C-alpha positions as CSV (number, residue, x, y, z in Angstrom):
1,X,20.0,11.3,-17.2
2,X,20.0,15.0,-17.2
3,X,21.6,16.7,-14.2
4,X,18.3,18.5,-13.4
5,X,16.5,15.1,-13.2
6,X,19.3,13.8,-10.9
7,X,19.1,16.8,-8.6
8,X,15.3,16.5,-8.3
9,X,15.5,12.8,-7.7
10,X,18.2,13.1,-5.1
11,X,16.8,16.0,-3.2
12,X,13.5,14.2,-2.9
13,X,14.9,10.8,-1.9
14,X,17.4,12.3,0.6
15,X,14.7,14.7,1.8
16,X,12.5,11.9,2.7
17,X,15.2,10.0,4.6
18,X,16.2,13.1,6.5
19,X,12.5,14.0,7.2
20,X,11.9,10.5,8.6
21,X,15.0,10.5,10.7
22,X,14.1,13.9,12.2
23,X,11.3,12.2,14.2
24,X,14.1,10.4,16.2
25,X,14.7,11.5,19.8
26,X,16.3,9.9,22.7
27,X,13.5,9.8,25.0
28,X,11.2,7.9,22.6
29,X,9.3,4.9,23.8
30,X,8.3,1.6,22.3
31,X,4.5,2.9,22.3
32,X,5.6,5.9,20.3
33,X,7.4,3.6,17.9
34,X,4.6,1.3,17.3
35,X,1.5,3.6,17.7
36,X,2.8,7.1,17.1
37,X,1.4,8.0,20.5
38,X,-2.2,7.8,19.2
39,X,-1.7,11.6,18.1
40,X,-2.3,11.7,14.3
41,X,-5.2,13.2,12.3
42,X,-7.5,10.9,10.3
43,X,-6.5,12.3,6.9
44,X,-2.9,11.7,7.4
45,X,-3.5,8.1,8.6
46,X,-5.9,7.7,5.5
47,X,-3.2,8.9,3.1
48,X,-0.9,6.5,4.7
49,X,-3.2,3.6,4.2
50,X,-3.6,4.7,0.6
51,X,0.3,5.0,0.1
52,X,0.7,1.5,1.5
53,X,-1.8,0.2,-1.1
54,X,-0.1,2.1,-3.9
55,X,3.4,0.5,-3.9
56,X,5.7,0.3,-6.8
57,X,3.9,-2.9,-7.7
58,X,0.9,-0.6,-8.6
59,X,2.9,2.2,-10.0
60,X,4.9,-0.1,-12.5
61,X,3.0,-3.5,-12.4
62,X,-0.5,-2.1,-13.2
63,X,0.6,-0.3,-16.3
64,X,2.7,-3.2,-17.4
65,X,-0.3,-5.6,-17.0
66,X,-2.7,-3.1,-19.0
67,X,0.0,-2.8,-21.7
68,X,0.5,-6.5,-22.0
69,X,-3.0,-7.8,-21.7
70,X,-5.9,-5.9,-20.2
71,X,-7.7,-4.5,-17.0
72,X,-8.4,-7.8,-15.4
73,X,-6.2,-7.0,-12.3
74,X,-8.3,-3.8,-11.8
75,X,-11.1,-6.2,-10.5
76,X,-8.9,-6.4,-7.3
77,X,-9.6,-2.7,-6.7
78,X,-13.4,-3.1,-7.1
79,X,-13.4,-5.4,-4.1
80,X,-11.9,-2.8,-1.8
81,X,-15.1,-1.0,-0.7
82,X,-16.3,-4.2,0.9
83,X,-13.2,-4.3,3.1
84,X,-13.3,-0.6,3.9
85,X,-16.9,-0.8,5.0
86,X,-16.2,-3.7,7.4
87,X,-13.0,-2.1,8.7
88,X,-14.7,1.2,9.5
89,X,-17.8,-0.6,11.2
90,X,-16.1,-3.5,12.9
91,X,-12.4,-3.9,12.8
92,X,-11.5,-0.3,13.8
93,X,-13.6,-0.4,17.1
94,X,-12.4,-4.1,17.8
95,X,-8.7,-3.3,17.7
96,X,-8.8,0.2,19.4
97,X,-10.8,-1.2,22.3
98,X,-8.3,-4.0,22.7
99,X,-5.2,-3.6,24.9
100,X,-2.5,-4.6,22.5
101,X,-1.2,-3.0,19.3
102,X,-0.6,-6.5,17.8
103,X,-3.2,-7.7,15.4
104,X,-2.7,-11.3,16.6
105,X,-2.8,-11.1,20.4
106,X,-6.6,-12.0,20.7
107,X,-5.7,-15.2,18.8
108,X,-3.8,-16.4,21.8
109,X,-6.6,-15.6,24.0
110,X,-9.0,-17.7,21.8
111,X,-7.0,-20.6,20.8
112,X,-3.6,-20.6,22.6
113,X,0.0,-19.3,21.8
114,X,0.3,-21.5,18.7
115,X,-2.4,-19.5,16.9
116,X,-0.6,-16.2,17.5
117,X,2.6,-17.6,16.5
118,X,1.0,-19.1,13.2
119,X,-0.6,-16.0,12.1
120,X,2.3,-13.7,13.0
121,X,4.7,-16.0,11.0
122,X,2.4,-15.9,8.0
123,X,2.4,-12.2,8.3
124,X,6.2,-11.9,8.5
125,X,6.6,-14.2,5.4
126,X,4.3,-12.0,3.4
127,X,5.8,-8.7,4.3
128,X,9.3,-9.9,3.5
129,X,8.0,-11.1,0.1
130,X,6.3,-7.8,-0.5
131,X,9.4,-5.8,0.5
132,X,11.5,-7.8,-2.0
133,X,9.0,-7.2,-4.8
134,X,8.9,-3.4,-4.1
135,X,12.7,-3.1,-3.6
136,X,13.1,-4.7,-7.1
137,X,10.7,-2.2,-8.7
138,X,12.5,0.7,-7.0
139,X,15.7,-0.2,-8.6
140,X,14.3,-0.8,-12.1
141,X,13.9,2.8,-13.3
142,X,17.5,3.7,-12.1
143,X,18.8,0.5,-13.9
144,X,17.3,1.7,-17.1
145,X,18.2,5.2,-16.6
146,X,21.8,5.0,-15.7
147,X,22.7,1.4,-16.5
148,X,23.8,0.8,-12.9
149,X,23.9,-2.7,-11.4
150,X,20.5,-3.7,-10.0
151,X,21.7,-5.4,-6.9
152,X,23.8,-2.3,-6.0
153,X,20.8,0.0,-6.4
154,X,18.5,-2.4,-4.3
155,X,21.0,-2.4,-1.4
156,X,21.7,1.3,-1.5
157,X,18.1,2.6,-1.5
158,X,16.7,0.0,0.7
159,X,19.3,0.9,3.4
160,X,18.2,4.5,3.3
161,X,14.5,3.4,3.8
162,X,15.5,1.0,6.6
163,X,17.4,3.8,8.3
164,X,14.5,6.3,8.8
165,X,12.2,3.5,9.6
166,X,14.4,2.3,12.4
167,X,15.0,5.8,13.8
168,X,11.6,7.5,13.4
169,X,9.1,4.6,14.1
170,X,5.6,4.8,12.9
171,X,5.0,8.6,13.2
172,X,7.8,9.1,10.6
173,X,6.5,6.4,8.4
174,X,2.9,7.7,8.4
175,X,3.8,11.4,7.8
176,X,6.4,10.4,5.1
177,X,3.6,8.2,3.5
178,X,1.2,11.1,3.4
179,X,3.5,13.3,1.6
180,X,4.7,10.6,-0.8
181,X,1.1,9.7,-1.6
182,X,0.4,13.3,-2.8
183,X,3.6,13.3,-4.9
184,X,2.9,10.0,-6.6
185,X,-0.7,11.0,-7.6
186,X,0.6,14.2,-9.1
187,X,3.3,12.4,-11.0
188,X,0.9,9.9,-12.5
189,X,-1.6,12.5,-13.6
190,X,1.1,14.5,-15.3
191,X,2.4,11.4,-17.2
192,X,-1.1,10.5,-18.4
193,X,-1.7,14.0,-19.7
194,X,1.6,14.0,-21.7
195,X,0.7,10.6,-23.2
196,X,-2.8,11.8,-24.1
197,X,-1.6,15.0,-25.9
198,X,1.2,13.2,-27.7
199,X,-1.2,11.2,-29.8
200,X,-1.2,12.1,-33.4
201,X,-5.0,12.2,-33.6
202,X,-5.7,13.3,-30.1
203,X,-6.7,11.7,-26.9
204,X,-9.5,9.8,-28.6
205,X,-7.0,7.8,-30.4
206,X,-5.9,6.0,-27.3
207,X,-9.3,4.4,-26.8
208,X,-9.7,3.6,-30.5
209,X,-6.5,1.6,-30.6
210,X,-6.7,0.0,-27.2
211,X,-10.4,-1.2,-27.9
212,X,-9.2,-2.8,-31.2
213,X,-5.9,-4.2,-30.2
214,X,-5.0,-7.4,-32.2
215,X,-4.6,-9.5,-29.0
216,X,-7.9,-8.3,-27.5
217,X,-9.6,-5.3,-25.9
218,X,-7.0,-3.4,-23.5
219,X,-9.9,-2.3,-21.3
220,X,-11.5,-5.8,-20.8
221,X,-12.0,-6.9,-17.3
222,X,-11.2,-10.4,-18.2
223,X,-13.4,-13.5,-19.0
224,X,-16.7,-13.7,-17.1
225,X,-16.7,-17.5,-17.5
226,X,-16.6,-20.1,-14.6
227,X,-13.1,-21.5,-15.3
228,X,-11.2,-21.5,-12.0
229,X,-7.9,-22.4,-13.6
230,X,-7.2,-19.0,-15.1
231,X,-7.5,-15.4,-13.9
232,X,-11.0,-14.7,-14.8
233,X,-13.1,-11.7,-13.6
234,X,-14.6,-13.8,-10.8
235,X,-11.3,-15.4,-9.7
236,X,-9.8,-11.9,-9.3
237,X,-12.9,-10.6,-7.6
238,X,-12.9,-13.3,-5.0
239,X,-9.3,-13.1,-4.5
240,X,-9.7,-9.3,-4.0
241,X,-12.4,-9.6,-1.4
242,X,-10.5,-12.2,0.6
243,X,-7.1,-10.5,0.4
244,X,-8.6,-7.1,1.3
245,X,-10.6,-8.4,4.2
246,X,-7.4,-9.9,5.4
247,X,-5.5,-6.7,4.8
248,X,-8.0,-4.6,6.8
249,X,-8.9,-7.2,9.4
250,X,-5.7,-8.8,10.4
251,X,-2.8,-7.1,8.6
252,X,-0.5,-5.4,11.1
253,X,0.1,-2.6,8.7
254,X,-3.5,-1.5,8.9
255,X,-4.1,-2.4,12.6
256,X,-1.1,-0.2,13.9
257,X,-2.7,2.7,11.7
258,X,-6.1,2.2,13.4
259,X,-4.1,2.8,16.8
260,X,-2.2,5.8,15.4
261,X,-5.3,8.0,14.8
262,X,-6.3,10.6,17.4
263,X,-9.8,9.3,18.0
264,X,-12.2,6.5,17.0
265,X,-13.9,8.7,14.5
266,X,-10.5,9.6,12.8
267,X,-9.6,6.0,12.8
268,X,-12.9,5.1,10.9
269,X,-12.4,7.8,8.4
270,X,-8.9,6.9,7.7
271,X,-10.0,3.2,6.8
272,X,-12.7,4.6,4.4
273,X,-10.6,7.3,2.9
274,X,-7.5,5.2,2.2
275,X,-9.5,2.4,0.6
276,X,-11.8,4.5,-1.6
277,X,-9.0,6.7,-2.7
278,X,-7.2,3.7,-4.2
279,X,-9.9,2.8,-6.6
280,X,-9.7,5.9,-8.9
281,X,-6.0,6.0,-8.6
282,X,-5.4,2.3,-9.5
283,X,-7.8,3.0,-12.5
284,X,-5.3,5.9,-13.3
285,X,-2.5,3.4,-13.5
286,X,-4.3,0.9,-15.7
287,X,-5.3,3.8,-17.9
288,X,-1.5,4.7,-18.3
289,X,-0.8,1.2,-19.4
290,X,-3.7,1.1,-22.1
291,X,-2.5,4.6,-23.2
292,X,1.1,3.3,-23.5
293,X,-0.1,0.6,-25.8
294,X,-1.8,3.1,-28.0
295,X,1.1,5.5,-27.9
296,X,3.6,2.9,-29.2
297,X,1.0,1.3,-31.6
298,X,0.4,4.7,-33.2
299,X,4.3,5.0,-33.9
300,X,4.7,8.2,-31.7
301,X,8.0,6.6,-30.6
302,X,9.8,3.3,-31.1
303,X,9.8,0.5,-28.5
304,X,12.5,-2.0,-28.6
305,X,11.7,-5.7,-28.6
306,X,13.5,-6.4,-25.4
307,X,11.5,-3.8,-23.5
308,X,8.1,-5.0,-25.1
309,X,9.0,-8.6,-24.1
310,X,9.2,-7.4,-20.3
311,X,6.0,-5.3,-19.7
312,X,7.0,-4.1,-16.2
313,X,9.8,-2.1,-18.0
314,X,7.6,-0.3,-20.5
315,X,6.4,2.6,-18.3
316,X,10.1,3.2,-16.9
317,X,11.3,3.1,-20.5
318,X,8.7,5.8,-21.4
319,X,9.6,8.0,-18.5
320,X,13.4,7.8,-19.5
321,X,13.0,8.3,-23.2
322,X,9.7,10.4,-23.7
323,X,9.4,12.8,-20.8
324,X,11.0,16.3,-20.8
325,X,13.7,17.2,-18.5
326,X,12.7,17.8,-14.9
327,X,9.5,16.0,-15.2
328,X,11.5,12.8,-15.7
329,X,13.2,13.2,-12.4
330,X,9.8,13.9,-10.7
331,X,8.3,10.8,-12.2
332,X,11.3,8.6,-10.9
333,X,10.9,10.3,-7.5
334,X,7.3,9.5,-7.5
335,X,7.9,5.9,-8.2
336,X,10.3,5.9,-5.4
337,X,7.7,7.6,-3.2
338,X,5.3,4.6,-3.9
339,X,7.9,2.1,-3.0
340,X,9.5,3.8,-0.1
341,X,6.1,4.3,1.8
342,X,5.3,0.6,1.5
343,X,8.8,-0.7,2.4
344,X,8.9,1.5,5.5
345,X,5.6,0.5,6.6
346,X,6.4,-3.2,6.3
347,X,9.7,-2.6,8.1
348,X,7.9,-0.9,11.0
349,X,5.0,-3.4,11.3
350,X,7.2,-6.5,11.1
351,X,9.3,-5.1,13.8
352,X,6.3,-4.5,15.9
353,X,5.0,-8.1,15.4
354,X,8.4,-9.6,16.5
355,X,8.4,-7.4,19.8
356,X,4.7,-8.1,20.7
357,X,4.3,-11.6,19.5
358,X,7.6,-13.2,20.1
359,X,10.0,-11.1,22.3
360,X,7.5,-10.1,25.0
361,X,5.5,-13.4,25.4
362,X,9.0,-15.4,25.4
363,X,11.0,-13.0,27.6
364,X,9.1,-12.4,30.9
365,X,11.3,-9.5,32.1
366,X,12.1,-6.8,29.7
367,X,12.8,-3.1,29.8
368,X,11.8,0.0,27.7
369,X,15.3,0.2,26.4
370,X,15.5,-3.4,25.5
371,X,12.1,-3.1,23.7
372,X,13.4,-0.2,21.6
373,X,16.6,-2.1,20.8
374,X,14.6,-5.2,19.7
375,X,12.4,-3.0,17.4
376,X,15.4,-1.3,15.8
377,X,17.4,-4.5,15.4
378,X,14.5,-6.4,13.9
379,X,13.8,-3.5,11.5
380,X,17.4,-4.0,10.2
381,X,17.1,-7.8,9.8
382,X,13.8,-7.7,8.2
383,X,15.0,-5.1,5.8
384,X,18.1,-7.2,4.9
385,X,15.9,-10.2,4.3
386,X,13.7,-8.1,1.9
387,X,16.9,-7.1,0.0
388,X,17.8,-10.9,-0.5
389,X,14.1,-11.5,-1.9
390,X,14.5,-8.4,-4.2
391,X,17.7,-9.7,-5.7
392,X,16.0,-13.2,-6.2
393,X,13.2,-11.4,-8.1
394,X,15.5,-10.4,-10.9
395,X,14.5,-13.4,-12.9
396,X,10.7,-12.9,-12.6
397,X,8.8,-12.0,-15.8
398,X,5.8,-10.2,-14.3
399,X,6.2,-8.8,-10.8
400,X,2.5,-8.4,-9.9
401,X,1.7,-12.0,-10.8
402,X,4.8,-13.1,-8.7
403,X,3.6,-11.0,-5.7
404,X,0.0,-11.9,-5.9
405,X,0.8,-15.7,-5.9
406,X,3.2,-15.2,-3.0
407,X,0.8,-13.1,-1.0
408,X,-2.0,-15.6,-1.7
409,X,0.2,-18.6,-0.5
410,X,2.0,-17.0,2.4
411,X,-1.3,-15.6,3.9
412,X,-1.8,-19.2,5.1
413,X,-5.5,-18.7,5.3
414,X,-5.1,-16.9,8.5
415,X,-8.2,-14.8,7.8
416,X,-10.2,-18.1,8.4
417,X,-8.6,-18.4,11.8
418,X,-9.4,-14.6,12.5
419,X,-13.2,-15.3,11.6
420,X,-13.2,-18.3,13.9
421,X,-12.0,-16.2,16.6
422,X,-14.7,-13.5,16.4
423,X,-17.5,-16.1,16.2
424,X,-20.3,-15.5,18.8
425,X,-20.1,-19.2,19.5
426,X,-16.9,-20.4,21.0
427,X,-14.7,-22.6,18.7
428,X,-12.6,-25.0,20.5
429,X,-8.8,-24.9,20.4
430,X,-8.6,-28.4,19.1
431,X,-11.2,-27.6,16.3
432,X,-9.2,-24.4,15.2
433,X,-5.8,-26.4,15.0
434,X,-7.5,-29.1,13.0
435,X,-8.8,-26.3,10.6
436,X,-5.5,-24.8,10.3
437,X,-3.9,-28.3,9.4
438,X,-6.5,-28.7,6.8
439,X,-6.2,-25.2,5.4
440,X,-2.3,-25.5,5.1
441,X,-2.7,-28.9,3.3
442,X,-5.1,-27.2,0.8
443,X,-2.8,-24.2,0.2
444,X,0.1,-26.5,-0.3
445,X,-1.8,-28.6,-2.9
446,X,-2.9,-25.6,-4.9
447,X,0.5,-24.2,-4.8
448,X,2.4,-27.3,-5.8
449,X,-0.1,-29.1,-7.9
450,X,0.9,-27.2,-11.0
451,X,4.5,-26.8,-10.2
452,X,5.1,-30.6,-9.7
453,X,2.4,-31.7,-12.2
454,X,0.4,-33.6,-9.6
455,X,-2.8,-35.5,-10.6
456,X,-6.2,-33.8,-10.4
457,X,-7.6,-30.2,-11.1
458,X,-4.8,-27.4,-11.1
459,X,-6.4,-24.4,-9.7
460,X,-5.1,-20.9,-10.1
461,X,-2.6,-19.8,-7.4
462,X,-4.9,-16.8,-6.6
463,X,-7.3,-19.1,-5.0
464,X,-4.9,-20.4,-2.4
465,X,-6.0,-17.7,0.0
466,X,-9.8,-18.3,-0.8
467,X,-9.8,-22.0,-0.4
468,X,-7.3,-21.9,2.4
469,X,-9.5,-19.4,4.4
470,X,-12.6,-21.3,3.8
471,X,-11.2,-24.6,4.7
472,X,-9.8,-23.3,8.0
473,X,-13.3,-21.7,8.9
474,X,-15.4,-24.6,7.8
475,X,-13.3,-27.4,9.3
476,X,-12.9,-25.4,12.6
477,X,-16.5,-24.7,12.8
478,X,-17.7,-28.2,12.0
479,X,-15.1,-29.9,14.1
480,X,-16.1,-28.0,17.2
481,X,-19.5,-29.8,17.3
482,X,-17.9,-33.1,16.4
483,X,-15.4,-32.8,19.2
484,X,-18.3,-32.0,21.6
485,X,-20.2,-34.9,20.6
């Protein structure tokens, strides 16, 4: 790696850490750590929501999927407008008018403490899995570039992110996210432009080769059939609707951002802006993947078999071997920007959940100083657990498949519990608990049927969140009337 690239990368990475740490001051409170004092403009919060969506999973995983197969995973992005609309109209005022920064406090009011603990535990598991996936993807480009040991890179970079998340709180995270979001968009646009104008017959050759690929159209959105055992268009769309409604409706990452905006109008704008911006940017990443297929199919540059066998490595390999000096460092920095924003968000929100949903309810007497200590200690612990998961991810073939499966399973169908909680007609506590037990059983069956080769239909793991959520809601709703009778 050229010295100029290293300087650009180092200046950016260290600059973000120093910038985040600059928000630390001795007189800070737990409210400032978790809500940023409700002082941020809507566009900054919206960019932070967008940057949280565009993690390293998007930056490396999406091009890898398009290169190896097609645009089937882009269907997930097409479901975001539905969630953004509901967030702006219903979720934002619901949470901003509530007294707690926790997304799960109202579940305790509706169904008891078990519901709050269940939802927050599902959230923590999901965030630790997400941090692990992203930390792994952060380390990959540097491993390809320098040949450094992957676990060492994961540990070193993760500790820097954890440091500014611990010290700066939500305000540092959101401002850093906004800056990182702008950089990552610029880096991706530049990369696509270089691929397009490197083609021997011009940009049009990208579409010609990708449309007529021997293994199928690289721009296909997947099969439109009714098969529920594979990743069809409809399976991805339904998965996207459910996971995005869960993100916007009950994910602590998003709920904290609603609280951080100055006004209700800013908060509504941030929900719409962050979601809608993700659609064209995710399309940009898929287009990069299709373009990379055509780039190597046209023989512009050789692609080693060991890289081709691991699609997640293709985009980093291109950056390392085909980009000019300086731009290479910028692209690596933009990949780090995508990952750092999401990891820092997960660290801060997970620490907030531990404080509001476990520490405060269980410890009756606490002080502001103790609350801040719990927030910072939890940030460190959660970050370390993310590092452990990242090292375990080293054996995974496709990181986006692994992450989507884990997020679908660890969600625990908690969106169904949330929907029961906001029902106009009161759902009984016993019925909600019965629904959760049934939902966990369904998720367990979907997750383990293929792994253990159990008898019966083996549904795709993406459907775990769909059927788990539906089961919790329907069983809870129907059981309320049966219990009354």
